[in-house]
N, C-alpha and C positions, 0 to 999 in steps of 0.2 A: 673439854679444853685442857691443855697441858698444864700440869702443876710442877713447880720446882721450888721448894721451900728455902727461903733465905735464912741462913744460920751463921752469918759472918759478923765480924765486929766493926767493919767499915763498909761504906758504900759511897760511890762517887756519882754526883749528878753530872751527867755528860752534857753540860751546857755552859756557855759564857754569858747567857742572858740573865742579868741580875734579877729581873722580875720573875722569871720562871724559877730560878734557883730559890728565891725567897719563898714562893708559894709551895714548892715541893718540900723544902726544909720543914715548913710548918706541918705538912702531912706526915713526914717521916719522924717527927720529934718523939712520938710515943714509942718508937722502936728502941730508943736509948742506945744507939750506936753512933759512932763517929761519922758524921755526914760531911763529905768534902765536895768540891765542885771542880769542874774542868779548869777553872781559874787558878787552882792550887798546883797545877801541873803545866809544864812547858810542852803542851801538846798542840799540834796544828789541828784546825778543824777539818774533819774528813769531808770528802766530796760527797754531797748528798744528791745522788743521781737516781734515787728511787722514784717510782711513779705514784706512790701512795704515802700517806702519813706513816703508816705502819712500816713500810720498807725503810723510810728515812730514819725513823726512830731506832730500828734495829741496826742500821749502819752506824749510828752514833754510839749506841751502848756497846756494841761489839768492838768497835775501834778503841774506845777508852779502856774497856776491860782487858783486852788483849795487850795493850801497851802499858798497863799499870799493874796487872796481876791482881786487881781488886774488882769485886762486882760493881757494875755500873747501871744506873737508871737514867734513861734518856726520855725526853719529851719532844715529840714533833707535833706541832699544832698550828692551826691557822683558821682563817675565816673564809667562808664561801658565800658569795652573793648570787642568788638565783637569777637576778636580772642581768648578771654579767657572766652567765654560763659557768657559775660556781668559781669564778676567779675571785681573789688571787689564789685561794686554795693552798697547795703545798709551796707556793711561791710568796706567801704572805709576808715573810721577812724581807724578801728581795724587793718588794714594792717600796720598802722604806729606804732602800739604797744602802751603801756602805756605811753611811753615818747613822743608820737605824733611825731615820727621821720619820716617825709614825704620824706626825702632823701632816707631813707631805703626803704620806701614803693615804691617809684618810681623806685628804683633799682630792687626790686622784680618784678615789672611790666615788666621792660625791659628784665630781665633774663627769665621770662616766655614767653614773645613774641618771643624772640630769638630762642626758642625751637620749635616754630610753623613753619611748612613748608608752604611757600607762604602766609605769613600773609597779611591781607588787611589794617591793622592799623586803621580801623574805630573805633571810640569811641564816647561817648556822656556823657555830664553832665546832671544830673537831680536834680532839687530842688523842694521840697515840702514845702509849707508854711502853717502853721495852726495858726489861732487866736482862743483863747478860753477865755470865760468869766466865772466869778465865779458862774453864774447861770446855767452853763452847756451848754450854747450855744457855737457853734464852726463853723468855716468855714475853709475848707482846699482846696488848689489849688496846681497845679504843673506846672513846666516849663522845657523844654528840649532844649539843643543846641547840634548839632552834630559837629564832628570835626575829626581830625586825631592825632594819637599818634606821638609825635616828640621827638627824642633823639639826642643828650644829652639835659638835662634840660636847658632852657634858660629864662632869665629874673629875675628881682629882686622885682617885684611888686606882689601883690596877696598873695595867701597862698595855702597850700595843694598841689594838683596835677596841679596847674596852669602852672608851667614851662614845662610840657610835653604835653599840650593840645593846638592844633591849631584849632580854629573854622573854619568851612568851609567858603571859600571865603576870608580868611585872611592869610597873610604870617608871622604873629607873634603869639607867644604863648600868652595865657592870662597874663602870668607874664611879658611879654615884653610890653604889651599895657598900655597906659595911664590909670590909675585906673578909672577916670571918664568915659572914653569911654567904658572900659570893663564893668562897672556897667550898662551901657545903653544897652548892647547887651547880657549879660550873661543869663544863665538859671535862676538865681535868679531874674534878672530884668524881664524876661518873666513871671515868676510866680507872681512877685509883681504887674505887670501891670494887671493881672487878679484879684488880691486881691483888687486893688484900687476901682474898680467898685462895688465890693461886700461889702467892709468894710470901705474903705477910699475914698468916692467920692470927697471929697474936694481936693484930690491930683491929680485928673484927669485933671485939667486945666493947 
């Protein structure tokens, strides 16, 4: 897998999602560099017309890096329900509408699964992370964690679909877990662990 080591003093998280930015900032903290977010710049959100999480992550990181001259890290993630043919998938955020109402999105999921005869409730989160540099270099990785759909929503931590996702082997939803613990086992953590060896070797110790 392609390596390109990060040796810069700044990095931009290519996201306006406060929950994602918060989680990624925690992961990047040991780098001891200035961590900015897309909210710090007057950039429009790029059109995410990729067909995979990886393609959309690269679209976002490349866009921000090219328009700021600063390396950028993007996250494209979502949840896939096997009973719903892996929807909402890359459209997970869109199911929440322009208002980002994930309570509405979770209700849509529940209503859809209730219509399924003998549902298995299997689901999984996917996270693709992409780092792009102004010179056109980029590295993209992904992580996945499997689990079960859980209703009603439970927990006050996390964001997005966390209250209805129970990772396999655990009796709590992501939103019920201690955030630090969730950060250590999540799809985002799995992807970030791959990214460490390729871009951030100083974080591996």
